[in-house]
C-alpha positions as CSV (number, residue, x, y, z in Angstrom):
1,M,-15.9,-2.2,0.1
2,P,-15.2,1.6,-1.6
3,R,-17.6,3.0,1.5
4,T,-15.5,0.8,4.2
5,A,-12.0,2.2,2.6
6,G,-13.7,5.5,2.2
7,A,-14.8,5.6,6.2
8,L,-11.5,4.3,7.5
9,S,-9.2,6.9,5.5
10,R,-11.4,9.5,7.2
11,L,-9.8,8.1,10.3
12,M,-6.5,8.8,9.1
13,P,-5.5,12.3,8.6
14,N,-2.5,13.2,6.9
15,L,-0.9,15.2,9.6
16,G,-1.5,13.5,13.7
17,G,-4.0,10.6,13.7
18,P,-2.9,6.9,14.2
19,A,0.5,5.7,14.2
20,A,1.9,3.8,11.0
21,S,0.9,0.4,12.9
22,C,-2.7,1.3,13.0
23,R,-2.9,2.5,9.8
24,R,-1.4,-0.5,8.8
25,L,-4.0,-2.5,10.1
26,Y,-6.9,-0.5,8.8
27,L,-5.6,-1.4,5.1
28,G,-4.9,-4.8,6.8
29,V,-8.6,-5.2,7.6
30,V,-10.0,-4.0,4.1
31,R,-7.6,-6.2,2.4
32,S,-9.0,-9.0,4.0
33,M,-12.5,-7.7,2.9
34,A,-11.5,-7.5,-0.7
35,L,-9.8,-10.8,-0.7
36,Y,-12.0,-13.1,0.9
37,G,-13.1,-16.2,-1.5
38,A,-10.1,-14.7,-3.9
39,P,-9.6,-18.2,-4.9
40,V,-13.3,-18.9,-6.1
41,W,-13.9,-15.1,-7.7
42,Y,-9.7,-14.2,-9.4
43,G,-10.8,-16.5,-12.7
44,A,-13.6,-14.2,-13.3
45,L,-12.0,-10.7,-12.3
46,S,-12.5,-8.4,-15.0
47,G,-11.0,-5.4,-15.3
48,D,-14.0,-3.1,-14.2
49,N,-13.8,-5.4,-10.6
50,A,-9.9,-4.9,-10.5
51,L,-10.3,-1.0,-11.0
52,V,-12.7,-1.4,-8.3
53,L,-9.8,-3.0,-5.7
54,R,-7.1,-0.3,-6.8
55,R,-8.9,2.6,-5.8
56,A,-10.3,1.3,-2.9
57,Q,-6.5,0.3,-1.8
58,R,-5.2,3.6,-3.4
59,V,-7.5,5.7,-1.0
60,L,-5.9,3.4,2.4
61,A,-2.4,3.7,0.8
62,V,-2.4,7.2,0.4
63,R,-3.4,7.5,4.2
64,V,-0.9,4.8,5.1
65,I,1.8,7.5,3.7
66,R,0.2,10.6,5.1
67,G,0.0,11.3,1.8
68,Y,-2.3,13.5,-0.6
69,R,-4.7,12.9,-2.9
70,T,-2.6,14.0,-6.1
71,V,0.1,10.9,-4.9
72,S,-0.6,8.1,-7.8
73,A,-1.5,4.8,-6.9
74,E,1.9,3.3,-7.9
75,A,3.9,5.6,-5.6
76,A,1.2,5.2,-2.8
77,L,0.9,1.4,-3.1
78,A,4.7,1.1,-3.2
79,L,5.5,3.2,-0.4
80,A,3.2,1.6,1.9
81,G,4.5,-1.7,1.0
82,S,0.9,-3.1,-0.3
83,M,0.9,-5.2,-3.3
84,P,-2.1,-4.8,-5.8
85,W,-4.9,-6.6,-4.4
86,D,-5.8,-8.5,-7.7
87,L,-2.0,-9.5,-7.6
88,D,-2.5,-10.9,-3.8
89,A,-5.7,-12.4,-5.0
90,L,-3.6,-14.3,-8.0
91,V,-1.2,-15.6,-5.0
92,L,-4.2,-17.5,-3.3
93,A,-5.6,-18.6,-6.3
94,A,-2.7,-20.0,-7.3
95,M,-1.7,-21.4,-3.8
96,Y,-5.1,-23.0,-3.8
97,K,-4.7,-24.6,-7.2
98,W,-1.3,-26.2,-5.8
99,R,-3.4,-27.8,-2.8
100,G,-5.6,-29.2,-4.7
101,D,-3.7,-30.7,-7.5
102,Q,-1.5,-32.2,-4.6
103,R,-4.6,-33.8,-3.1
104,S,-5.9,-35.1,-6.3
105,Q,-2.6,-36.8,-6.8
106,G,-2.7,-38.5,-3.4
107,Q,-0.1,-36.4,-1.8
108,R,0.1,-34.3,1.7
109,P,2.8,-32.0,1.3
110,A,4.9,-31.0,4.8
111,P,4.6,-27.5,6.0
112,R,7.9,-26.5,5.1
113,E,6.8,-27.8,1.1
114,V,3.7,-25.6,1.5
115,E,5.9,-22.8,2.6
116,A,8.0,-22.8,0.1
117,E,5.6,-23.1,-2.5
118,R,3.6,-20.1,-1.1
119,L,6.9,-18.0,-1.2
120,R,7.8,-19.0,-4.8
121,L,4.1,-17.6,-5.3
122,E,4.7,-14.5,-3.7
123,E,8.0,-13.9,-5.4
124,D,6.3,-14.3,-8.6
125,A,4.0,-12.0,-7.7
126,V,6.3,-9.3,-6.8
127,A,8.5,-9.7,-9.7
128,R,5.1,-9.1,-11.7
129,W,4.6,-5.6,-9.4
130,R,8.2,-4.7,-10.3
131,E,7.4,-4.8,-13.8
132,R,4.5,-3.1,-13.2
133,L,6.4,0.1,-11.5
134,V,8.8,0.1,-14.0
135,D,6.3,0.2,-17.2
136,S,4.4,2.6,-15.2
137,T,4.2,6.6,-16.6
138,A,2.6,7.8,-13.0
139,G,4.4,8.3,-10.4
140,R,7.4,7.8,-11.9
141,R,10.2,8.9,-9.6
142,T,9.3,7.5,-6.9
143,T,8.5,4.2,-8.5
144,G,11.7,4.4,-10.4
145,A,13.3,4.8,-7.2
146,I,11.5,1.8,-5.5
147,A,11.2,-0.8,-8.0
148,P,15.1,-1.8,-8.2
149,T,14.9,-2.5,-4.1
150,L,11.5,-4.0,-4.0
151,S,12.6,-7.4,-3.8
152,E,15.2,-6.8,-1.2
153,M,12.5,-4.9,0.5
154,A,9.9,-7.5,0.7
155,S,12.5,-10.6,0.9
156,S,11.8,-11.3,5.0
157,E,9.9,-9.9,7.8
158,E,12.9,-8.4,9.3
159,A,13.8,-6.2,6.0
160,W,10.3,-4.7,5.6
161,Q,10.0,-3.8,9.2
162,A,13.4,-2.1,8.8
163,V,11.4,-0.3,5.8
164,L,8.7,0.7,8.1
165,T,10.6,1.8,10.6
166,F,12.6,3.9,8.7
167,C,9.1,5.2,6.8
168,E,7.8,5.9,10.4
169,D,11.3,8.2,11.3
170,V,10.4,10.3,8.6
171,I,7.1,11.0,8.9
172,S,7.7,11.6,12.4
173,Q,10.0,14.1,11.3
174,K,7.6,15.4,8.8
175,E,5.2,15.4,11.6
176,A,7.4,17.6,14.0
177,A,8.6,20.4,11.3
178,E,4.6,20.9,10.4
179,R,4.5,21.6,14.0
180,E,7.0,23.7,14.4
181,R,5.8,26.1,11.5
182,E,2.2,25.9,13.2
183,A,3.5,27.0,16.1
184,D,5.3,29.9,14.8
185,A,4.3,33.1,15.3
186,S,4.9,34.3,11.6
187,A,3.6,31.8,9.6
188,P,0.0,32.9,10.4
189,M,1.0,36.6,9.7
190,I,3.1,35.2,6.2
191,R,-0.7,33.3,5.4
192,R,-2.5,36.0,5.9
193,R,-0.6,38.0,3.9
194,R,-0.8,35.2,1.1
195,L,-4.5,34.9,1.6
196,G,-5.3,38.8,1.9
197,R,-5.9,41.6,-0.5
198,R,-3.0,43.8,-1.2
199,R,-2.7,47.1,0.1
200,R,-2.9,50.3,-1.8
201,D,-0.4,52.9,-1.1
């Protein structure tokens, strides 16, 4: 999985490259790989294995937001809107257990009951994620700004789509500004002057 994440990250440069929707698709592909069989292995998830998940997710999240390697995992995941995969695994495992408990009791919950339980578990996971962001020392400015509104951002598909649209607009403006700087004839001269040796009088 880390190799797959690394390979896909190379397809997503900071500037240019695939659009946000495509970047999120790549992230979703690796997420599906990472969470395959989560209800089975979640109970045995160790700190080292959780770290492997976190590193792979961070690599892709940084590319989704067109960030740089200096961006913390907490900030990258929050800006990418990607819940930590260990929490995703927790939701899947809890949902699997709930279904099993219902079957053992001879119950066949209606689709709306299943959906309500899934939403409840996801809300609990988002609350845990928010606590992590608040307690984190890395990326404090970014996470501090996002944590209070995280529940609202993830409250519905429409709300999250609005967040994605806003982020895409910001990224597009960033790319446009970068292209203007590259096209500016004076920019290369400035860079050469900074990189070159000082002239002696």
